[in-house]
C-alpha positions as CSV (number, residue, x, y, z in Angstrom):
1,M,-15.3,3.1,-20.8
2,N,-11.6,2.5,-21.0
3,D,-10.7,0.2,-18.1
4,R,-7.2,-1.0,-19.1
5,I,-4.8,-0.6,-16.2
6,L,-1.0,-1.1,-15.9
7,L,-0.3,-3.0,-12.7
8,I,3.2,-2.6,-11.1
9,E,4.4,-4.7,-8.1
10,T,7.9,-4.2,-6.7
11,A,7.5,-4.5,-3.0
12,T,9.7,-7.6,-2.6
13,D,12.6,-9.2,-4.6
14,V,10.1,-10.4,-7.2
15,C,9.3,-7.6,-9.7
16,S,6.1,-8.2,-11.6
17,V,4.0,-6.3,-14.1
18,A,0.5,-6.9,-15.7
19,V,-2.0,-5.2,-17.8
20,S,-5.7,-5.7,-16.9
21,E,-9.0,-4.9,-18.6
22,G,-11.6,-4.9,-15.9
23,N,-10.8,-7.9,-13.8
24,E,-9.3,-9.8,-16.8
25,I,-5.5,-10.0,-17.2
26,L,-4.4,-9.3,-20.7
27,A,-0.7,-9.9,-20.2
28,S,1.7,-10.4,-17.2
29,G,5.2,-11.3,-16.4
30,Q,7.8,-11.2,-13.6
31,I,11.5,-11.1,-12.9
32,A,12.6,-13.0,-9.8
33,E,16.2,-11.7,-9.8
34,A,16.8,-10.1,-6.4
35,R,17.3,-6.3,-6.4
36,S,16.7,-6.1,-10.1
37,Q,13.8,-3.5,-10.1
38,A,15.9,-0.4,-11.0
39,S,17.4,-2.0,-14.1
40,Q,14.6,-4.4,-15.2
41,L,11.3,-2.7,-14.5
42,A,11.1,-0.3,-17.5
43,P,12.0,-3.0,-20.0
44,L,9.5,-5.4,-18.4
45,I,6.7,-2.7,-18.6
46,Q,7.5,-2.2,-22.3
47,D,7.3,-5.9,-22.9
48,I,4.0,-6.5,-21.1
49,V,2.3,-3.5,-22.6
50,Q,3.3,-4.6,-26.1
51,R,2.2,-8.2,-25.3
52,A,-1.2,-6.8,-24.3
53,G,-1.4,-5.2,-27.8
54,M,-1.4,-1.6,-26.7
55,R,0.8,1.4,-25.9
56,I,1.1,3.4,-22.7
57,G,-1.3,6.1,-24.2
58,D,-4.0,3.4,-24.4
59,L,-4.1,2.9,-20.6
60,A,-6.8,4.4,-18.3
61,A,-4.6,4.4,-15.2
62,V,-1.5,3.0,-13.5
63,A,-1.8,1.0,-10.3
64,V,1.3,0.4,-8.1
65,S,1.8,-1.6,-5.0
66,S,2.2,1.0,-2.3
67,G,3.8,-1.0,0.6
68,P,4.8,-2.0,3.1
69,G,7.9,-3.8,1.7
70,S,11.4,-3.2,0.5
71,Y,12.3,0.4,0.7
72,T,14.3,0.4,-2.6
73,G,11.7,-1.7,-4.4
74,L,8.8,0.5,-3.4
75,R,10.7,3.6,-4.4
76,V,11.5,2.2,-7.8
77,G,7.9,1.1,-8.4
78,V,6.3,4.3,-7.2
79,S,8.7,6.6,-9.0
80,T,8.2,4.7,-12.3
81,A,4.4,4.7,-11.9
82,K,4.4,8.4,-11.2
83,G,6.6,9.1,-14.2
84,I,4.3,7.2,-16.5
85,C,1.2,9.0,-15.1
86,F,2.8,12.4,-15.5
87,G,4.0,11.6,-19.0
88,A,0.7,10.0,-20.2
89,G,-1.7,12.3,-18.3
90,I,-3.4,9.4,-16.6
91,P,-4.3,8.8,-12.9
92,L,-2.4,6.9,-10.3
93,I,-3.9,4.1,-8.1
94,G,-2.2,2.8,-4.9
95,I,-2.8,-0.7,-3.7
96,G,-1.6,-2.0,-0.4
97,T,0.9,-4.8,-0.8
98,L,-0.6,-7.0,2.0
99,A,-3.9,-6.8,0.2
100,V,-2.2,-8.0,-3.0
101,I,-0.8,-11.0,-1.2
102,A,-4.2,-11.8,0.5
103,R,-5.9,-11.7,-2.9
104,G,-3.3,-14.1,-4.3
105,A,-4.1,-16.6,-1.6
106,V,-7.8,-16.3,-2.5
107,R,-7.0,-16.8,-6.2
108,A,-4.9,-19.9,-5.4
109,G,-7.8,-21.5,-3.5
110,A,-6.1,-21.3,-0.1
111,V,-9.3,-20.2,1.6
112,G,-10.9,-23.6,1.0
113,E,-14.5,-24.6,1.8
114,D,-14.9,-22.9,5.1
115,P,-14.8,-19.1,4.3
116,E,-16.8,-18.1,7.4
117,G,-14.3,-19.8,9.7
118,T,-11.2,-18.6,7.8
119,I,-8.9,-15.6,8.2
120,I,-6.0,-14.7,5.9
121,I,-2.8,-13.4,7.5
122,P,-0.3,-12.2,4.8
123,M,3.2,-11.5,6.0
124,I,6.0,-9.6,4.3
125,D,9.5,-10.6,5.5
126,A,11.2,-7.7,7.4
127,R,14.3,-8.2,9.5
128,R,15.2,-11.1,11.7
129,M,11.9,-12.4,13.2
130,E,9.9,-9.3,12.2
131,V,7.2,-9.2,9.6
132,Y,4.7,-6.6,8.2
133,T,1.3,-8.1,8.6
134,A,-2.5,-7.5,8.9
135,L,-5.7,-9.6,9.1
136,Y,-7.8,-10.1,6.0
137,S,-11.2,-11.6,5.4
138,P,-11.7,-14.6,3.0
139,N,-12.8,-11.9,0.4
140,G,-9.5,-10.1,0.7
141,D,-10.9,-7.2,2.7
142,I,-8.6,-5.7,5.4
143,M,-9.8,-6.3,9.0
144,S,-7.0,-4.8,11.1
145,E,-4.3,-2.2,11.2
146,T,-1.1,-3.0,9.3
147,T,1.8,-3.4,11.8
148,A,5.4,-4.3,12.0
149,T,5.3,-7.4,14.3
150,V,8.1,-9.4,16.0
151,L,6.9,-13.0,15.9
152,T,6.5,-15.1,19.0
153,P,4.4,-18.3,19.5
154,E,1.7,-16.1,21.1
155,T,1.5,-13.5,18.3
156,F,-1.8,-14.9,16.8
157,A,-3.2,-16.6,19.9
158,R,-6.4,-14.6,19.7
159,E,-7.0,-15.5,16.1
160,M,-6.2,-19.2,16.7
161,N,-8.8,-19.3,19.4
162,S,-11.4,-17.5,17.2
163,Y,-11.1,-19.1,13.8
164,R,-11.2,-22.7,12.5
165,R,-8.7,-22.0,9.7
166,L,-5.8,-19.6,9.5
167,V,-4.1,-19.0,6.2
168,F,-0.6,-17.7,6.6
169,T,0.8,-16.4,3.3
170,G,3.5,-14.1,1.8
171,N,7.3,-14.4,2.0
172,G,7.3,-14.0,5.8
173,A,5.0,-16.9,6.5
174,A,7.7,-19.5,6.8
175,K,9.2,-17.6,9.8
176,Y,6.1,-18.5,11.8
177,E,5.5,-22.1,10.9
178,S,7.9,-23.6,13.4
179,M,6.5,-21.4,16.2
180,I,2.9,-22.5,16.2
181,P,1.9,-24.3,19.4
182,E,1.1,-27.9,18.8
183,Q,-2.6,-27.7,19.7
184,Y,-3.2,-25.2,16.9
185,R,-1.2,-26.8,14.0
186,D,-4.2,-28.5,12.4
187,R,-5.9,-25.1,12.0
188,C,-3.0,-23.5,10.2
189,I,-2.4,-23.5,6.4
190,F,0.8,-22.1,5.0
191,H,0.8,-20.7,1.5
192,P,4.2,-19.0,1.0
193,S,4.1,-16.6,-1.9
194,Q,5.3,-13.3,-3.3
195,P,2.9,-10.5,-4.2
196,E,2.0,-10.6,-7.9
197,A,0.9,-7.7,-10.1
198,R,-2.0,-9.7,-11.5
199,D,-3.6,-9.9,-8.1
200,M,-3.9,-6.1,-8.0
201,A,-6.5,-6.2,-10.8
202,P,-9.8,-6.4,-8.7
203,A,-8.8,-3.6,-6.3
204,A,-7.4,-1.4,-9.1
205,F,-10.6,-1.8,-11.3
206,A,-12.8,-0.9,-8.3
207,A,-10.7,2.2,-7.6
208,L,-10.9,3.2,-11.3
209,Q,-14.7,2.9,-11.3
210,E,-15.0,4.9,-8.1
211,K,-12.3,7.4,-9.2
212,R,-10.2,6.8,-6.1
213,F,-7.0,8.2,-7.3
214,E,-3.8,9.3,-5.6
215,D,-2.3,12.7,-5.8
216,T,0.5,11.9,-8.2
217,A,2.7,14.7,-7.2
218,Y,2.7,14.0,-3.5
219,F,2.1,10.2,-3.3
220,N,4.7,8.2,-1.4
221,P,4.9,4.5,-0.6
222,F,3.7,3.3,2.8
223,Y,7.0,2.2,4.3
224,L,5.7,1.5,7.8
225,K,9.3,2.1,8.9
226,E,11.5,5.0,7.8
227,F,14.8,4.2,6.2
228,I,17.5,6.5,4.9
229,A,18.6,5.6,1.4
230,A,19.4,7.3,-1.9
231,D,16.8,7.5,-4.5
232,P,17.2,4.7,-7.1
233,S,17.9,5.5,-10.7
234,R,14.8,6.1,-12.7
235,K,14.3,4.6,-16.1
236,I,11.0,6.2,-17.1
237,E,11.9,7.8,-20.5
238,A,12.2,4.4,-22.1
239,V,8.7,3.4,-21.0
240,L,7.2,6.7,-22.3
241,H,9.2,6.7,-25.6
242,G,6.9,6.7,-28.5
243,H,3.9,8.0,-26.5
C-alpha cells in the first residue's frame, strides 16, 4: 500500500511542509518569514518532495492543516492542497491545527511522566487577548469543542482544579502565562510553539488507512471566525509541473 503523504501547514506565520511514509517523516522544512505563504509555499513543496526522492504523482494523498488560524495562511494552504489533489487525482485529508500543535507538544516530551494527570491546552494567537483553543488528552485526542476565547485568570479554573499538570502550548500560550493565579503556577507548563507539518503525520496516516477524505471540491478551512478578504494568489502550476 502506498502511504506517502504530502503534509502542508500554513495556519500561522510559519509555513511548513513534510512528506511522510506511514508515521515516518522522509523530508521536512519550513519558512519562518511572516506572511510568506503565497510566494514561498509552492517552491517549498517542490523542494521537500524532491528531497524525499519522489514526485507529486508518487503520493497517496495530501494532508493540509484545516484551521483555525490565519485567514490568509489557511486559504493559501487549502487552495494549494486542493489544486495538487485535483491535478494528481489523489485524495485530500484535513487535520485540525490545534491537534497538530497538541501532537507537537507530545513529541517534544512536554507531557512528562504523569499522563493520567495531564491535559494539553494548545492556543493559537488571535487578536488582543483572544486565542483559539481546545482541550486535548496526553495522547493528542480532542476532549472539547474548539472555541475563540478571551483569556482571563479564570479561563481554565476548572482544569486547574481537575488536573495535576497543564501543558499550555502554541503561539498563544505566552498570553496566558502572566495571568495564572499564584496557587496554580506549579501545575502549569508552558511550551510555546508553532504548528509543524511533521506533526500531522500520525493523524494523516490514520485518515488514509480509514479512507477519511475530504470532498476536494467543497472543502473549506475551519476559520472559526469569518473574515472578508481577497483570495490569495495561487501558485499551483509550478508544483504540478512535470506530473
